[in-house]
C-alpha positions, 0 to 999 in steps of 0.5 A: 177540132177542125180549123173551120170550127175554130173560125165558127167559134170566133163567130159565136164569140163575136170576135170578128176582127180576129175572125177576119185576120184568121180566116184571111190567113187560112184562105191565103195558106190553104185556098179552102173555099169553105172559109170564104163565107166566114171572111165575107161575114167578118168584113160585113160585121166590121162594117167594111162593105167594100171588102165584104163585097170583094170576098163575096164575089170570090165566094159566089164564084165557087158556090157549087163547091161550098158545103152545107155549113159554108152555105149557112155561113154565106146566108148570114153574110147575105143577111148583113148585106141586105140580100134577104131572098138569097139568105132565105133560099140558102137557109131553107135549102139547108134545113130541107137537107138537115132539119136540125141544123142549129146554126141554120135555125138560129140564122133563119130565126134572126131573119124572121125576127127582122121581117116581123115574124116574131112568133116564128122566130121565137120557135126557131130560136128555142129549137136552136137552143135545145140543139146547141145550148152552148151558143150564147148569141142564141140565148141573148137573141131569144131574150131580146125577142121576148122583150120586144114581144112584151114578155119580160119574164120570158126574157129573164128566163132566157137571160138566166140561161145565157148567164149560166152558159157563160159561167160554164164556158168562161174558161174556154172563151178568150178574155175579150169574148168574156168581157164582151158577153158580160157587158151585153148580158149586163145591159140586157138585164138593165133593159129587162128591169126597165121593161118591168118598170123597175128603175129603182132596182136598176139604179141600186144595182148600178150603184152597187156595181160601181164599187166592184167594176173598173171606171171603164166598165162601170162608165160603159154600163152606165152609158148603156143604161142612159141609152136605154132610158132614152129609148124608153122616152125618159130623156130627162132621166137619162141626162140625170143619170149621166150628170150623176155619173159625171160627178163620180168620174168627171174626166171620163171621155165616154160619159161626156161624149154620150152626154153630148149626143143626148144633148144634140138629140134634145136640140141643144147643139151648144151644150153638145159642143161644150161637152165635146170640147171638154172631152177633147181637152181631156183626151190629152193625145192626138189619137183616134179617140181625139179624131172621133171627138173632132168629127162629132164636134163638126157634126154638132156645130154644122147647123149652128155655125159653119166656121166652127164646124169647118175648124173641127173638120180640119182638125180631124183631117189633120189628125187623120193625116198624122195617124198615117205613120202611126204603127200602133193604130190599125190601118183599116181604122185609119182609113175609115177615120180619114174617110169620115174626116173628108166627109165631114169637110164635104158636109161643111162645104155643102152647107156653105153652098160651095157645091163644086168643092163639096162634090169633089170631096164626096166623090173622093170619099166614094172613090175610096169606098163606094159604099160609104153611106154618109157620103152617099147621103150627103152627095145625094141630098146636095144633088137634090138641092141642085136639081140633079134628081136622077143622080140623087135617086141613083145614090139613094138606090145605092144606100137602099142596098146597104141600109134599106130604111135610110135608102127608102126614106131618102127615096120617099123624100124624092117622091119615089115610093115603095110599091109593096106593103111589105117594104113599108111594114119593114120600114115601120119596124125599123122606125120602132126600134128604140134609140137615143132619139126615143122609142121610135124614129119620128122622122122615118114615121113621117116619111112612111106617112107620105108613102101611105098618103100616096097609096090613098090610105089617109087614116093610116097616114095620119095615124103615123104622123100623129104618132111621130109628132106626139113623140117629137113634142116630148123633146121640143120646148116650143111655147105657143103662149110665148110666141103669141106674147112675142107677136103682141110685143112686135105689134106694140113696138112697131107702131105708126108713131115710131115711123113718124118720130124716126123719119130719117132712118135706114137706106132707100134701096130697092135691092132687097125683095122679101118673100114671106108667109107661113112655112109650106105656103108656097114661098119656095115656088114664088121665089123660084118663079122670080129667080128665073128673071135675068135681073133677080137673084133668088138667094133662098132662106137667109138668116140676114134679118134674124142675125141683125135681131140677135145683134141688137139683143147682143148689144143690149146685153152687152150694155146691160140695158135690160132691154131686148128686141123688139122693145129696143128698136126705138133706140136706133139712131139714123146713123146706126139704122143706116149702118145696119141697113148697109150691112144687110145690103152688102151681105145680099150683094155678095150673093149676086153683085150684078143683080138688080134685086136679091130675094130672101125667102125666109118664111118667118120674116113675116114677123120681121116686116116692121124691122125690114121697113124701118131699115129698108123702107123701099124693100119689096115684100111679097106675102104668100097665102094658101088655104090654111088647112093645106098649110097645116097638114103640109107642116104636120107631115114634115120633119124639120131640121129646125124642129128645136128652134122656130119650127117647133109649132109644126108638131101639134095641130093646135099649135099650128092653128094658133100660129096661123092666127098669129100670122093673120093678125100680124099681116093685118097689122102690117097692111094697116101700117104700110097700106099698099106696100105689101103684095099678097099672092095666093098659092092657089092663084099661082096654080090656076094662073101662073102667067097672070100671077108672075106678071103681077109680081114682076110689075110690083118689083119693077122689072120688065116681063120675061117669059122664061120665069114660067119655066121655073122647074127648069131653073138650075139653082140650089134649093135647101128647103122642104119644097126641094122636090116640088119646085122641080116639077111643073105646076100641078093641081094635086097640092090643092085642097088636100085637107079634104082627105083628113077632114075628120082629123082637123078638130084640134087645128080648128080649135087653135085657129079660131080660139080667142087671141090673148096675150100678157099685158104689155109694159114697154117703155118708150125712149123720147129720142134714139141714141142717148147712150151713144151721144153721152159717150161721144160728149164725154170723150170730147170733154163736154161733161155737162152735156154728157151728164144731161144725156145720160140722166135723160136715158136713166130717167126712162131706163133706171137700171141701164148698166152702161148709162150708170157706169158712164155717168159714174165716169162723168161724176169722177171727172167732176170730182163727185167721187162717192156718187161716181163710185156708187154708179160705177159699182151699180153698172159693174155688178150688172155686167161683171164680165166686162174687164175694162169696167172692172179695171176702171172701177179698180182705178177709181177705188185707188184714186179715193184710197179705197185700197181694200175694195180695189184689192178685193175686186182685183182678186175676185175671179172673173165670171165665166164669159162662155155663154154670157153677153161678152161671148155673144158679142165676140162676133160683133157685126160691123154696123154696131162698132160705132158705139162699142167704146161704151162696152169696152170702157173708157180709162179714168 
């Protein structure tokens, strides 16, 4: 057998690392040009595009010297490098010269399959299999093609043929190739059973294999099965399979890692982080596997918490540096991991809006590997945010050369649409490839919907959006009823009496300006206009108010009150509300210390106007309105990063309609509560009369007119919302009344908008005065036991189960000598908050004081409840404005 045939045998055996080293040595020793396409193919299969492009240039320089077989090899490389026209030209030329060339037939079949020509591909594969039945990849590709065509029986026949050939060739294949093909064929068998809706057979077979396979092989097989279940939109079954497997192998890193990935896909980043941390703890060595897990953890934490993402990226980078001197780890792998670690850190810095530092890191990665897609994506998205559109488009064009689906999707997000239908059809095929996300990639389908809308094929556009959103909804936990009930409680809690009874509250500052409204109503445009003023800084969508709400909820959990926001606002004393308000102002001033006004344009702050006016009575609030039908469709055609959070409603027209109705009812409530204090701006008025609307807004805020606000599209400032492209354009009319194009599809929206608004009956206790717990604590510390008792009893009269009030009253009684009553109250508080170590310590001391040694020993020996995920963990990052009353949660020694 010739040396080239040995190299091509490595291709058949899918041993591309061996192919790369062997082919490169062959070239260096012999300068045999026929080996160059195989070297290109190896690097491309290994995902090293930079090296592949280098060797491709060498091969193309000697194209005339390549024989027919080498040209077929080069065609395969062209396919992987996304050069389909060059690939088909070579393959068709080869088949014209030699119609029965089995490899050319198989590779042309691969290309036809990925171009949507399934039947043509099937015929080509069958012909190739007849001519060269020993080629296993042909049989497995044929089986997959039959599966995609909905013919699982034919797929089983092809799989049986592949298994038969593997048994015949077993002795001729190297062990790694046998292991790899065996795993592939097992996975294909599971896929066929799922396509036949025979999940029971698949699970029985998996259970039987557990007794015969190693932990590594069986866990890998089970992980593949879970991925298949997810690809069939059976995410719950996939998670259950991983959970059951974890019971058998609780320390298997692969199972934990895949479980984390599935949790992330389903919108549970906290669970994903916990699983990844568990896996990292089990690795037990500082190697490439640990580095990969730290990278995964950084990505999982990126949306939830920037600091945790940064720490994980730093760990990955430190490991990458340490691996430089590790002779057992291949240098290409070390280089790849170092690029990934630097890119992870760049993503963290970009998310934190440290754009210069992020850009420097992205460019460092791209200098090392100009084709590194994550860095191209990250830098491109950042440049879009910063208004550097041309540079972003150039980066997206480079992505298109590597991964057309990702590249075109990024270009579409920048409103650069493909001009040919064939490209859109290929993208749709890519969107329908099953993955851990499900049977289709809904985000890509929504991008395609925008492209078809641009072509004025509105029925096609809506059909794709409907399919994408229907698929997304399966993974979303949004409850329209829960949202409606929450809005009702907000209206109930923030009433006229609250503000009349708490006249001394918050701070009288005019620094904050809040731009609110339904998402996609025009809030970004309004903020961009305001930000053009010399005295106004546009800070974007901030989580400042939601974070304070979470702080209130953490405090209530920490004290075991059983209350939560918005019910608990009546317990905010003048000093506490002033402290919270000061914290908000301090955070806003960090964005622009010299600005007279700072704009927070988080749209859903329309739900929080009551709290804003409680804390900052003089804050300016601009409510943006738009035709609700245009709002609805704009949301329906957008795939949000926060789809698993507050934006879950945007994936169903009826839910959007209900959210619109809730918004209207809330805004009517706020206008009644704060008459004349909220400015309403219509998006359509901004479009029709930009200057007039801008003057109204600036007059309302209280700053002088500056004409540069009209050039909002030229303003250089980062924008991180779904409107990033639109606000870089001058005012245009095409966004008005777009709903008319989809009028036939708006029935569910109308039903949701016009339906009767009903909510659960509200039982909300009201405290006669705020700060009873805080006052009780302070009086106890000063030794005023009678006054402390009076305050705490008054609180317990309204909230009998309040853990901290019960515990503190127990301390008062302990000091007064009523020890039996004291211990009963302390037990009641401690049982509700068992995670509080100081309460536990105080109760043990109380037991010892009354001689209850057994109870003290039992509590001392009792394991503490897990703190992770509890109120104690939630309170770990306590906002400074809440520390005034934290003593009650920490306990006071008896």
